[in-house]
PDB file of N, CA, C and O in Angstrom:
ATOM      1  N   MET A   1      71.020 -73.835 -33.999  1.00  0.00           N
ATOM      2  CA  MET A   1      69.414 -73.632 -33.552  1.00  0.00           C
ATOM      3  C   MET A   1      68.894 -73.402 -32.233  1.00  0.00           C
ATOM      4  O   MET A   1      69.229 -74.095 -31.272  1.00  0.00           O
ATOM      5  N   PRO A   2      68.012 -72.362 -32.158  1.00  0.00           N
ATOM      6  CA  PRO A   2      67.705 -71.996 -31.001  1.00  0.00           C
ATOM      7  C   PRO A   2      66.770 -72.918 -30.339  1.00  0.00           C
ATOM      8  O   PRO A   2      66.030 -73.573 -31.073  1.00  0.00           O
ATOM      9  N   GLU A   3      66.664 -73.119 -28.666  1.00  0.00           N
ATOM     10  CA  GLU A   3      65.931 -74.148 -28.400  1.00  0.00           C
ATOM     11  C   GLU A   3      64.399 -73.686 -28.273  1.00  0.00           C
ATOM     12  O   GLU A   3      64.037 -72.555 -27.948  1.00  0.00           O
ATOM     13  N   ARG A   4      63.599 -74.727 -28.578  1.00  0.00           N
ATOM     14  CA  ARG A   4      62.048 -74.444 -28.768  1.00  0.00           C
ATOM     15  C   ARG A   4      61.837 -74.034 -27.212  1.00  0.00           C
ATOM     16  O   ARG A   4      62.345 -74.675 -26.292  1.00  0.00           O
ATOM     17  N   ARG A   5      61.300 -73.276 -27.094  1.00  0.00           N
ATOM     18  CA  ARG A   5      60.627 -72.813 -25.847  1.00  0.00           C
ATOM     19  C   ARG A   5      59.159 -74.024 -25.347  1.00  0.00           C
ATOM     20  O   ARG A   5      58.350 -74.650 -26.031  1.00  0.00           O
ATOM     21  N   HIS A   6      59.324 -73.937 -24.229  1.00  0.00           N
ATOM     22  CA  HIS A   6      58.226 -75.149 -23.729  1.00  0.00           C
ATOM     23  C   HIS A   6      57.068 -74.524 -22.762  1.00  0.00           C
ATOM     24  O   HIS A   6      57.233 -74.222 -21.580  1.00  0.00           O
ATOM     25  N   TYR A   7      56.029 -74.412 -23.407  1.00  0.00           N
ATOM     26  CA  TYR A   7      54.892 -73.537 -22.909  1.00  0.00           C
ATOM     27  C   TYR A   7      54.245 -74.608 -21.619  1.00  0.00           C
ATOM     28  O   TYR A   7      54.682 -75.757 -21.556  1.00  0.00           O
ATOM     29  N   TRP A   8      53.537 -74.287 -20.955  1.00  0.00           N
ATOM     30  CA  TRP A   8      52.787 -75.066 -20.088  1.00  0.00           C
ATOM     31  C   TRP A   8      51.656 -75.890 -20.482  1.00  0.00           C
ATOM     32  O   TRP A   8      51.257 -76.844 -19.814  1.00  0.00           O
ATOM     33  N   LEU A   9      51.115 -75.480 -21.649  1.00  0.00           N
ATOM     34  CA  LEU A   9      50.112 -76.338 -22.312  1.00  0.00           C
ATOM     35  C   LEU A   9      50.695 -77.350 -23.543  1.00  0.00           C
ATOM     36  O   LEU A   9      50.039 -77.968 -24.382  1.00  0.00           O
ATOM     37  N   ASP A  10      51.795 -77.308 -23.398  1.00  0.00           N
ATOM     38  CA  ASP A  10      52.715 -78.507 -24.483  1.00  0.00           C
ATOM     39  C   ASP A  10      52.697 -79.908 -23.704  1.00  0.00           C
ATOM     40  O   ASP A  10      52.756 -80.939 -24.374  1.00  0.00           O
ATOM     41  N   SER A  11      52.604 -79.985 -22.085  1.00  0.00           N
ATOM     42  CA  SER A  11      52.408 -80.813 -21.541  1.00  0.00           C
ATOM     43  C   SER A  11      50.976 -81.391 -21.700  1.00  0.00           C
ATOM     44  O   SER A  11      50.025 -80.684 -21.365  1.00  0.00           O
ATOM     45  N   PRO A  12      50.761 -82.686 -22.210  1.00  0.00           N
ATOM     46  CA  PRO A  12      49.241 -83.507 -22.023  1.00  0.00           C
ATOM     47  C   PRO A  12      48.344 -83.356 -20.698  1.00  0.00           C
ATOM     48  O   PRO A  12      47.169 -83.027 -20.539  1.00  0.00           O
ATOM     49  N   GLY A  13      49.384 -83.733 -19.795  1.00  0.00           N
ATOM     50  CA  GLY A  13      49.198 -83.828 -18.029  1.00  0.00           C
ATOM     51  C   GLY A  13      48.244 -82.214 -17.864  1.00  0.00           C
ATOM     52  O   GLY A  13      47.099 -82.065 -17.438  1.00  0.00           O
ATOM     53  N   ASN A  14      49.180 -81.208 -18.356  1.00  0.00           N
ATOM     54  CA  ASN A  14      48.395 -80.200 -17.717  1.00  0.00           C
ATOM     55  C   ASN A  14      47.160 -79.760 -18.830  1.00  0.00           C
ATOM     56  O   ASN A  14      46.502 -78.761 -18.540  1.00  0.00           O
ATOM     57  N   VAL A  15      46.927 -80.292 -19.750  1.00  0.00           N
ATOM     58  CA  VAL A  15      45.879 -80.061 -20.893  1.00  0.00           C
ATOM     59  C   VAL A  15      44.555 -80.810 -20.447  1.00  0.00           C
ATOM     60  O   VAL A  15      43.464 -80.349 -20.781  1.00  0.00           O
ATOM     61  N   THR A  16      44.681 -82.257 -19.504  1.00  0.00           N
ATOM     62  CA  THR A  16      43.771 -82.818 -18.650  1.00  0.00           C
ATOM     63  C   THR A  16      43.408 -81.944 -17.544  1.00  0.00           C
ATOM     64  O   THR A  16      42.211 -81.747 -17.334  1.00  0.00           O
ATOM     65  N   LYS A  17      44.206 -81.448 -16.883  1.00  0.00           N
ATOM     66  CA  LYS A  17      43.979 -80.822 -15.659  1.00  0.00           C
ATOM     67  C   LYS A  17      43.141 -79.716 -15.766  1.00  0.00           C
ATOM     68  O   LYS A  17      42.314 -79.447 -14.896  1.00  0.00           O
ATOM     69  N   LEU A  18      43.322 -78.969 -16.912  1.00  0.00           N
ATOM     70  CA  LEU A  18      42.846 -77.892 -17.367  1.00  0.00           C
ATOM     71  C   LEU A  18      41.440 -78.194 -17.790  1.00  0.00           C
ATOM     72  O   LEU A  18      40.503 -77.520 -17.363  1.00  0.00           O
ATOM     73  N   TYR A  19      41.269 -79.223 -18.645  1.00  0.00           N
ATOM     74  CA  TYR A  19      39.923 -79.671 -19.141  1.00  0.00           C
ATOM     75  C   TYR A  19      39.142 -80.410 -17.961  1.00  0.00           C
ATOM     76  O   TYR A  19      37.947 -80.116 -17.967  1.00  0.00           O
ATOM     77  N   ARG A  20      39.480 -81.213 -17.046  1.00  0.00           N
ATOM     78  CA  ARG A  20      38.903 -81.624 -15.594  1.00  0.00           C
ATOM     79  C   ARG A  20      38.761 -80.473 -14.881  1.00  0.00           C
ATOM     80  O   ARG A  20      37.764 -80.549 -14.163  1.00  0.00           O
ATOM     81  N   GLY A  21      39.416 -79.302 -14.763  1.00  0.00           N
ATOM     82  CA  GLY A  21      38.886 -78.254 -13.784  1.00  0.00           C
ATOM     83  C   GLY A  21      38.007 -77.374 -14.592  1.00  0.00           C
ATOM     84  O   GLY A  21      37.503 -76.552 -13.827  1.00  0.00           O
ATOM     85  N   LEU A  22      37.684 -77.230 -15.579  1.00  0.00           N
ATOM     86  CA  LEU A  22      36.881 -76.418 -16.593  1.00  0.00           C
ATOM     87  C   LEU A  22      35.397 -77.408 -16.145  1.00  0.00           C
ATOM     88  O   LEU A  22      34.344 -76.835 -15.863  1.00  0.00           O
ATOM     89  N   TRP A  23      35.498 -78.653 -16.140  1.00  0.00           N
ATOM     90  CA  TRP A  23      34.602 -79.586 -15.959  1.00  0.00           C
ATOM     91  C   TRP A  23      33.922 -79.296 -14.324  1.00  0.00           C
ATOM     92  O   TRP A  23      32.758 -79.007 -14.045  1.00  0.00           O
ATOM     93  N   ALA A  24      34.856 -79.449 -13.589  1.00  0.00           N
ATOM     94  CA  ALA A  24      34.659 -79.220 -12.023  1.00  0.00           C
ATOM     95  C   ALA A  24      34.026 -77.693 -11.653  1.00  0.00           C
ATOM     96  O   ALA A  24      33.355 -77.565 -10.629  1.00  0.00           O
ATOM     97  N   VAL A  25      34.269 -76.596 -12.510  1.00  0.00           N
ATOM     98  CA  VAL A  25      33.993 -75.560 -12.023  1.00  0.00           C
ATOM     99  C   VAL A  25      32.373 -75.365 -12.751  1.00  0.00           C
ATOM    100  O   VAL A  25      31.416 -74.821 -12.200  1.00  0.00           O
ATOM    101  N   GLY A  26      32.391 -75.884 -13.923  1.00  0.00           N
ATOM    102  CA  GLY A  26      30.699 -76.173 -14.638  1.00  0.00           C
ATOM    103  C   GLY A  26      29.625 -76.750 -13.473  1.00  0.00           C
ATOM    104  O   GLY A  26      28.607 -76.240 -13.006  1.00  0.00           O
ATOM    105  N   ALA A  27      30.305 -78.049 -13.205  1.00  0.00           N
ATOM    106  CA  ALA A  27      29.561 -78.659 -12.456  1.00  0.00           C
ATOM    107  C   ALA A  27      29.071 -78.160 -10.984  1.00  0.00           C
ATOM    108  O   ALA A  27      28.100 -78.660 -10.415  1.00  0.00           O
ATOM    109  N   VAL A  28      29.880 -77.093 -10.430  1.00  0.00           N
ATOM    110  CA  VAL A  28      29.715 -76.500  -9.055  1.00  0.00           C
ATOM    111  C   VAL A  28      28.934 -75.417  -9.590  1.00  0.00           C
ATOM    112  O   VAL A  28      27.911 -75.197  -8.943  1.00  0.00           O
ATOM    113  N   LEU A  29      29.124 -74.691 -10.571  1.00  0.00           N
ATOM    114  CA  LEU A  29      28.210 -73.750 -10.840  1.00  0.00           C
ATOM    115  C   LEU A  29      26.548 -74.240 -11.129  1.00  0.00           C
ATOM    116  O   LEU A  29      25.559 -73.612 -10.753  1.00  0.00           O
ATOM    117  N   VAL A  30      26.549 -75.229 -11.719  1.00  0.00           N
ATOM    118  CA  VAL A  30      25.315 -75.772 -11.753  1.00  0.00           C
ATOM    119  C   VAL A  30      24.604 -76.529 -10.506  1.00  0.00           C
ATOM    120  O   VAL A  30      23.403 -76.665 -10.270  1.00  0.00           O
ATOM    121  N   LEU A  31      25.819 -77.007  -9.735  1.00  0.00           N
ATOM    122  CA  LEU A  31      25.133 -77.138  -8.425  1.00  0.00           C
ATOM    123  C   LEU A  31      24.679 -76.225  -7.458  1.00  0.00           C
ATOM    124  O   LEU A  31      23.899 -76.321  -6.511  1.00  0.00           O
ATOM    125  N   ALA A  32      25.324 -75.363  -7.904  1.00  0.00           N
ATOM    126  CA  ALA A  32      24.906 -73.847  -7.246  1.00  0.00           C
ATOM    127  C   ALA A  32      23.419 -73.390  -7.385  1.00  0.00           C
ATOM    128  O   ALA A  32      22.901 -72.922  -6.371  1.00  0.00           O
ATOM    129  N   GLU A  33      22.809 -73.457  -8.320  1.00  0.00           N
ATOM    130  CA  GLU A  33      21.611 -73.603  -8.881  1.00  0.00           C
ATOM    131  C   GLU A  33      20.591 -74.063  -7.851  1.00  0.00           C
ATOM    132  O   GLU A  33      19.428 -73.790  -8.147  1.00  0.00           O
ATOM    133  N   PHE A  34      20.788 -74.712  -6.690  1.00  0.00           N
ATOM    134  CA  PHE A  34      19.893 -75.114  -6.051  1.00  0.00           C
ATOM    135  C   PHE A  34      19.872 -74.317  -4.615  1.00  0.00           C
ATOM    136  O   PHE A  34      18.992 -74.359  -3.754  1.00  0.00           O
ATOM    137  N   LEU A  35      21.399 -73.399  -4.613  1.00  0.00           N
ATOM    138  CA  LEU A  35      21.326 -72.740  -3.157  1.00  0.00           C
ATOM    139  C   LEU A  35      20.782 -71.428  -3.406  1.00  0.00           C
ATOM    140  O   LEU A  35      20.217 -70.772  -2.531  1.00  0.00           O
ATOM    141  N   VAL A  36      21.007 -70.902  -5.021  1.00  0.00           N
ATOM    142  CA  VAL A  36      20.638 -69.509  -5.336  1.00  0.00           C
ATOM    143  C   VAL A  36      18.878 -69.222  -5.454  1.00  0.00           C
ATOM    144  O   VAL A  36      18.184 -70.009  -6.098  1.00  0.00           O
ATOM    145  N   GLN A  37      18.554 -68.572  -5.081  1.00  0.00           N
ATOM    146  CA  GLN A  37      16.667 -68.075  -5.085  1.00  0.00           C
ATOM    147  C   GLN A  37      16.688 -67.205  -6.486  1.00  0.00           C
ATOM    148  O   GLN A  37      17.163 -66.071  -6.421  1.00  0.00           O
ATOM    149  N   LYS A  38      16.271 -67.612  -7.551  1.00  0.00           N
ATOM    150  CA  LYS A  38      15.870 -66.531  -8.538  1.00  0.00           C
ATOM    151  C   LYS A  38      14.658 -65.750  -8.464  1.00  0.00           C
ATOM    152  O   LYS A  38      13.552 -66.002  -7.985  1.00  0.00           O
ATOM    153  N   HIS A  39      15.066 -64.885  -8.969  1.00  0.00           N
ATOM    154  CA  HIS A  39      13.567 -63.949  -9.316  1.00  0.00           C
ATOM    155  C   HIS A  39      13.265 -63.397 -10.759  1.00  0.00           C
ATOM    156  O   HIS A  39      13.312 -62.196 -11.026  1.00  0.00           O
ATOM    157  N   GLU A  40      13.037 -64.110 -11.412  1.00  0.00           N
ATOM    158  CA  GLU A  40      13.708 -63.635 -12.644  1.00  0.00           C
ATOM    159  C   GLU A  40      11.840 -63.429 -13.386  1.00  0.00           C
ATOM    160  O   GLU A  40      10.917 -64.153 -13.012  1.00  0.00           O
ATOM    161  N   GLU A  41      11.731 -62.665 -14.102  1.00  0.00           N
ATOM    162  CA  GLU A  41      10.362 -61.965 -14.738  1.00  0.00           C
ATOM    163  C   GLU A  41      10.179 -62.998 -15.715  1.00  0.00           C
ATOM    164  O   GLU A  41       9.687 -63.917 -15.061  1.00  0.00           O
ATOM    165  N   PRO A  42      10.286 -63.362 -16.854  1.00  0.00           N
ATOM    166  CA  PRO A  42       9.798 -64.579 -17.695  1.00  0.00           C
ATOM    167  C   PRO A  42       9.842 -66.067 -16.465  1.00  0.00           C
ATOM    168  O   PRO A  42      10.688 -66.305 -15.604  1.00  0.00           O
ATOM    169  N   ALA A  43       8.899 -66.655 -16.740  1.00  0.00           N
ATOM    170  CA  ALA A  43       8.956 -67.954 -16.216  1.00  0.00           C
ATOM    171  C   ALA A  43      10.004 -69.100 -16.687  1.00  0.00           C
ATOM    172  O   ALA A  43      10.439 -70.002 -15.971  1.00  0.00           O
ATOM    173  N   PHE A  44      10.326 -68.852 -18.113  1.00  0.00           N
ATOM    174  CA  PHE A  44      11.004 -69.946 -18.417  1.00  0.00           C
ATOM    175  C   PHE A  44      12.798 -69.578 -17.872  1.00  0.00           C
ATOM    176  O   PHE A  44      13.638 -70.470 -17.752  1.00  0.00           O
ATOM    177  N   ALA A  45      12.981 -68.592 -17.695  1.00  0.00           N
ATOM    178  CA  ALA A  45      14.342 -68.242 -17.252  1.00  0.00           C
ATOM    179  C   ALA A  45      14.548 -68.479 -15.427  1.00  0.00           C
ATOM    180  O   ALA A  45      15.446 -68.047 -14.704  1.00  0.00           O
ATOM    181  N   GLY A  46      13.811 -68.996 -15.212  1.00  0.00           N
ATOM    182  CA  GLY A  46      13.801 -69.572 -13.778  1.00  0.00           C
ATOM    183  C   GLY A  46      14.534 -70.902 -13.713  1.00  0.00           C
ATOM    184  O   GLY A  46      15.335 -71.232 -12.838  1.00  0.00           O
ATOM    185  N   GLY A  47      14.187 -71.547 -14.657  1.00  0.00           N
ATOM    186  CA  GLY A  47      14.336 -73.229 -14.789  1.00  0.00           C
ATOM    187  C   GLY A  47      15.773 -73.596 -14.615  1.00  0.00           C
ATOM    188  O   GLY A  47      16.769 -72.879 -14.716  1.00  0.00           O
ATOM    189  N   PHE A  48      15.647 -75.105 -14.277  1.00  0.00           N
ATOM    190  CA  PHE A  48      17.405 -75.423 -13.626  1.00  0.00           C
ATOM    191  C   PHE A  48      17.973 -75.248 -14.731  1.00  0.00           C
ATOM    192  O   PHE A  48      17.517 -75.454 -15.856  1.00  0.00           O
ATOM    193  N   ALA A  49      19.276 -74.752 -14.339  1.00  0.00           N
ATOM    194  CA  ALA A  49      20.171 -74.532 -15.591  1.00  0.00           C
ATOM    195  C   ALA A  49      19.999 -73.751 -16.656  1.00  0.00           C
ATOM    196  O   ALA A  49      20.820 -73.849 -17.568  1.00  0.00           O
ATOM    197  N   PHE A  50      19.029 -72.921 -16.754  1.00  0.00           N
ATOM    198  CA  PHE A  50      18.398 -72.434 -18.094  1.00  0.00           C
ATOM    199  C   PHE A  50      19.914 -71.311 -18.558  1.00  0.00           C
ATOM    200  O   PHE A  50      20.352 -71.082 -19.686  1.00  0.00           O
ATOM    201  N   TYR A  51      20.214 -71.002 -17.746  1.00  0.00           N
ATOM    202  CA  TYR A  51      21.414 -70.000 -18.345  1.00  0.00           C
ATOM    203  C   TYR A  51      22.499 -70.714 -18.849  1.00  0.00           C
ATOM    204  O   TYR A  51      23.038 -70.325 -19.885  1.00  0.00           O
ATOM    205  N   ALA A  52      23.022 -72.021 -18.075  1.00  0.00           N
ATOM    206  CA  ALA A  52      24.020 -72.633 -18.864  1.00  0.00           C
ATOM    207  C   ALA A  52      23.554 -73.407 -20.219  1.00  0.00           C
ATOM    208  O   ALA A  52      24.272 -73.685 -21.180  1.00  0.00           O
ATOM    209  N   LEU A  53      22.319 -73.653 -20.069  1.00  0.00           N
ATOM    210  CA  LEU A  53      21.796 -74.440 -21.484  1.00  0.00           C
ATOM    211  C   LEU A  53      21.995 -73.217 -22.479  1.00  0.00           C
ATOM    212  O   LEU A  53      22.710 -73.424 -23.459  1.00  0.00           O
ATOM    213  N   PHE A  54      21.368 -71.834 -22.296  1.00  0.00           N
ATOM    214  CA  PHE A  54      21.390 -70.908 -23.232  1.00  0.00           C
ATOM    215  C   PHE A  54      22.450 -70.324 -23.584  1.00  0.00           C
ATOM    216  O   PHE A  54      22.400 -69.685 -24.635  1.00  0.00           O
ATOM    217  N   GLY A  55      23.858 -70.368 -22.738  1.00  0.00           N
ATOM    218  CA  GLY A  55      25.055 -70.282 -23.176  1.00  0.00           C
ATOM    219  C   GLY A  55      25.614 -70.985 -23.917  1.00  0.00           C
ATOM    220  O   GLY A  55      26.508 -70.530 -24.630  1.00  0.00           O
ATOM    221  N   PHE A  56      25.221 -72.395 -23.965  1.00  0.00           N
ATOM    222  CA  PHE A  56      25.911 -73.467 -24.700  1.00  0.00           C
ATOM    223  C   PHE A  56      24.962 -73.593 -26.293  1.00  0.00           C
ATOM    224  O   PHE A  56      25.441 -74.192 -27.255  1.00  0.00           O
ATOM    225  N   VAL A  57      23.669 -72.967 -26.336  1.00  0.00           N
ATOM    226  CA  VAL A  57      23.044 -73.194 -27.182  1.00  0.00           C
ATOM    227  C   VAL A  57      23.605 -71.869 -28.302  1.00  0.00           C
ATOM    228  O   VAL A  57      23.709 -71.911 -29.528  1.00  0.00           O
ATOM    229  N   ALA A  58      23.856 -70.908 -27.495  1.00  0.00           N
ATOM    230  CA  ALA A  58      24.428 -69.509 -28.280  1.00  0.00           C
ATOM    231  C   ALA A  58      26.126 -69.534 -28.937  1.00  0.00           C
ATOM    232  O   ALA A  58      26.710 -68.988 -29.873  1.00  0.00           O
ATOM    233  N   CYS A  59      26.442 -70.399 -27.958  1.00  0.00           N
ATOM    234  CA  CYS A  59      27.609 -70.896 -28.657  1.00  0.00           C
ATOM    235  C   CYS A  59      27.625 -71.832 -30.013  1.00  0.00           C
ATOM    236  O   CYS A  59      28.340 -71.559 -30.977  1.00  0.00           O
ATOM    237  N   VAL A  60      27.002 -72.638 -29.977  1.00  0.00           N
ATOM    238  CA  VAL A  60      27.131 -73.380 -30.963  1.00  0.00           C
ATOM    239  C   VAL A  60      26.339 -72.745 -32.032  1.00  0.00           C
ATOM    240  O   VAL A  60      26.709 -73.167 -33.127  1.00  0.00           O
ATOM    241  N   ALA A  61      25.312 -71.820 -32.119  1.00  0.00           N
ATOM    242  CA  ALA A  61      24.419 -70.902 -32.923  1.00  0.00           C
ATOM    243  C   ALA A  61      25.744 -69.706 -33.777  1.00  0.00           C
ATOM    244  O   ALA A  61      25.813 -69.384 -34.964  1.00  0.00           O
ATOM    245  N   LEU A  62      26.535 -69.343 -32.740  1.00  0.00           N
ATOM    246  CA  LEU A  62      27.865 -68.445 -33.282  1.00  0.00           C
ATOM    247  C   LEU A  62      28.671 -68.968 -34.130  1.00  0.00           C
ATOM    248  O   LEU A  62      29.070 -68.274 -35.065  1.00  0.00           O
ATOM    249  N   VAL A  63      29.094 -70.333 -33.988  1.00  0.00           N
ATOM    250  CA  VAL A  63      29.966 -71.503 -34.202  1.00  0.00           C
ATOM    251  C   VAL A  63      29.034 -71.729 -35.990  1.00  0.00           C
ATOM    252  O   VAL A  63      29.410 -71.436 -37.125  1.00  0.00           O
ATOM    253  N   LEU A  64      28.269 -72.108 -35.685  1.00  0.00           N
ATOM    254  CA  LEU A  64      27.541 -72.343 -37.084  1.00  0.00           C
ATOM    255  C   LEU A  64      27.226 -71.449 -38.101  1.00  0.00           C
ATOM    256  O   LEU A  64      27.064 -71.739 -39.286  1.00  0.00           O
ATOM    257  N   THR A  65      27.113 -69.890 -37.377  1.00  0.00           N
ATOM    258  CA  THR A  65      26.816 -68.730 -38.020  1.00  0.00           C
ATOM    259  C   THR A  65      28.111 -68.259 -38.599  1.00  0.00           C
ATOM    260  O   THR A  65      28.201 -67.459 -39.530  1.00  0.00           O
ATOM    261  N   ALA A  66      28.963 -68.740 -38.060  1.00  0.00           N
ATOM    262  CA  ALA A  66      30.484 -68.128 -38.596  1.00  0.00           C
ATOM    263  C   ALA A  66      31.061 -69.220 -39.743  1.00  0.00           C
ATOM    264  O   ALA A  66      31.857 -68.867 -40.612  1.00  0.00           O
ATOM    265  N   LYS A  67      30.593 -70.479 -39.634  1.00  0.00           N
ATOM    266  CA  LYS A  67      30.704 -71.257 -40.854  1.00  0.00           C
ATOM    267  C   LYS A  67      29.700 -71.156 -41.891  1.00  0.00           C
ATOM    268  O   LYS A  67      30.062 -71.607 -42.978  1.00  0.00           O
ATOM    269  N   ALA A  68      28.557 -70.689 -41.832  1.00  0.00           N
ATOM    270  CA  ALA A  68      28.073 -70.173 -43.161  1.00  0.00           C
ATOM    271  C   ALA A  68      28.587 -68.609 -43.469  1.00  0.00           C
ATOM    272  O   ALA A  68      28.506 -68.230 -44.637  1.00  0.00           O
ATOM    273  N   LEU A  69      29.053 -67.795 -42.576  1.00  0.00           N
ATOM    274  CA  LEU A  69      29.779 -66.621 -43.003  1.00  0.00           C
ATOM    275  C   LEU A  69      30.738 -66.845 -43.523  1.00  0.00           C
ATOM    276  O   LEU A  69      31.067 -65.956 -44.309  1.00  0.00           O
ATOM    277  N   ARG A  70      31.634 -67.965 -43.435  1.00  0.00           N
ATOM    278  CA  ARG A  70      32.714 -68.484 -44.317  1.00  0.00           C
ATOM    279  C   ARG A  70      32.936 -68.553 -45.784  1.00  0.00           C
ATOM    280  O   ARG A  70      33.784 -68.224 -46.613  1.00  0.00           O
ATOM    281  N   ARG A  71      31.626 -69.209 -45.709  1.00  0.00           N
ATOM    282  CA  ARG A  71      31.400 -69.843 -47.114  1.00  0.00           C
ATOM    283  C   ARG A  71      31.058 -68.796 -47.997  1.00  0.00           C
ATOM    284  O   ARG A  71      31.375 -68.838 -49.185  1.00  0.00           O
ATOM    285  N   ILE A  72      30.328 -67.704 -47.412  1.00  0.00           N
ATOM    286  CA  ILE A  72      29.917 -66.405 -48.205  1.00  0.00           C
ATOM    287  C   ILE A  72      31.416 -65.363 -48.212  1.00  0.00           C
ATOM    288  O   ILE A  72      31.824 -65.067 -49.335  1.00  0.00           O
ATOM    289  N   LEU A  73      32.029 -64.948 -47.280  1.00  0.00           N
ATOM    290  CA  LEU A  73      32.907 -64.138 -47.518  1.00  0.00           C
ATOM    291  C   LEU A  73      34.511 -64.786 -48.150  1.00  0.00           C
ATOM    292  O   LEU A  73      35.452 -64.022 -48.368  1.00  0.00           O
ATOM    293  N   ARG A  74      34.588 -66.128 -48.355  1.00  0.00           N
ATOM    294  CA  ARG A  74      35.405 -66.713 -48.678  1.00  0.00           C
ATOM    295  C   ARG A  74      36.005 -66.062 -49.670  1.00  0.00           C
ATOM    296  O   ARG A  74      35.204 -65.560 -50.459  1.00  0.00           O
ATOM    297  N   ARG A  75      37.441 -65.843 -49.979  1.00  0.00           N
ATOM    298  CA  ARG A  75      38.469 -65.564 -50.921  1.00  0.00           C
ATOM    299  C   ARG A  75      39.008 -66.640 -51.570  1.00  0.00           C
ATOM    300  O   ARG A  75      38.991 -67.686 -50.921  1.00  0.00           O
ATOM    301  N   PRO A  76      39.652 -66.697 -53.059  1.00  0.00           N
ATOM    302  CA  PRO A  76      40.245 -67.196 -53.618  1.00  0.00           C
ATOM    303  C   PRO A  76      41.501 -67.599 -52.921  1.00  0.00           C
ATOM    304  O   PRO A  76      41.628 -66.996 -51.855  1.00  0.00           O
ATOM    305  N   GLU A  77      42.677 -68.609 -53.247  1.00  0.00           N
ATOM    306  CA  GLU A  77      44.064 -68.468 -52.504  1.00  0.00           C
ATOM    307  C   GLU A  77      44.800 -67.024 -52.690  1.00  0.00           C
ATOM    308  O   GLU A  77      45.266 -66.183 -51.920  1.00  0.00           O
ATOM    309  N   ASP A  78      44.658 -67.174 -54.202  1.00  0.00           N
ATOM    310  CA  ASP A  78      45.495 -65.918 -54.813  1.00  0.00           C
ATOM    311  C   ASP A  78      44.478 -64.689 -55.056  1.00  0.00           C
ATOM    312  O   ASP A  78      44.261 -64.277 -56.195  1.00  0.00           O
ATOM    313  N   TYR A  79      44.014 -64.263 -54.188  1.00  0.00           N
ATOM    314  CA  TYR A  79      42.991 -63.176 -54.089  1.00  0.00           C
ATOM    315  C   TYR A  79      44.059 -61.743 -54.174  1.00  0.00           C
ATOM    316  O   TYR A  79      43.828 -60.774 -54.896  1.00  0.00           O
ATOM    317  N   TYR A  80      45.027 -61.858 -53.433  1.00  0.00           N
ATOM    318  CA  TYR A  80      45.932 -60.654 -53.297  1.00  0.00           C
ATOM    319  C   TYR A  80      46.926 -60.547 -54.253  1.00  0.00           C
ATOM    320  O   TYR A  80      47.451 -59.458 -54.484  1.00  0.00           O
ATOM    321  N   GLU A  81      47.249 -61.583 -54.846  1.00  0.00           N
ATOM    322  CA  GLU A  81      48.387 -61.763 -55.994  1.00  0.00           C
ATOM    323  C   GLU A  81      47.957 -61.208 -57.353  1.00  0.00           C
ATOM    324  O   GLU A  81      48.821 -60.838 -58.148  1.00  0.00           O
ATOM    325  N   ARG A  82      46.444 -61.122 -57.700  1.00  0.00           N
ATOM    326  CA  ARG A  82      46.267 -60.617 -58.692  1.00  0.00           C
ATOM    327  C   ARG A  82      46.429 -59.369 -58.973  1.00  0.00           C
ATOM    328  O   ARG A  82      46.195 -58.957 -60.109  1.00  0.00           O
TER     329      ARG A  82
END
């Protein structure tokens, strides 16, 4: 039997490093909002962390929409065997 390949995400330590790294990058980007001067046309888009919050809400909306579409588009398990 051939040996199973070991990928870098198989190690829990690497997953933890990736998770913490993503949080650190997100925190740095939110803190960078204090240094960047915004010139937004609509007033609400110039608020603190607007794009971060908008992206999060949009992602959650996409997941919920996909779950609803799955119920509509789902086929029985033996669909192709008929």
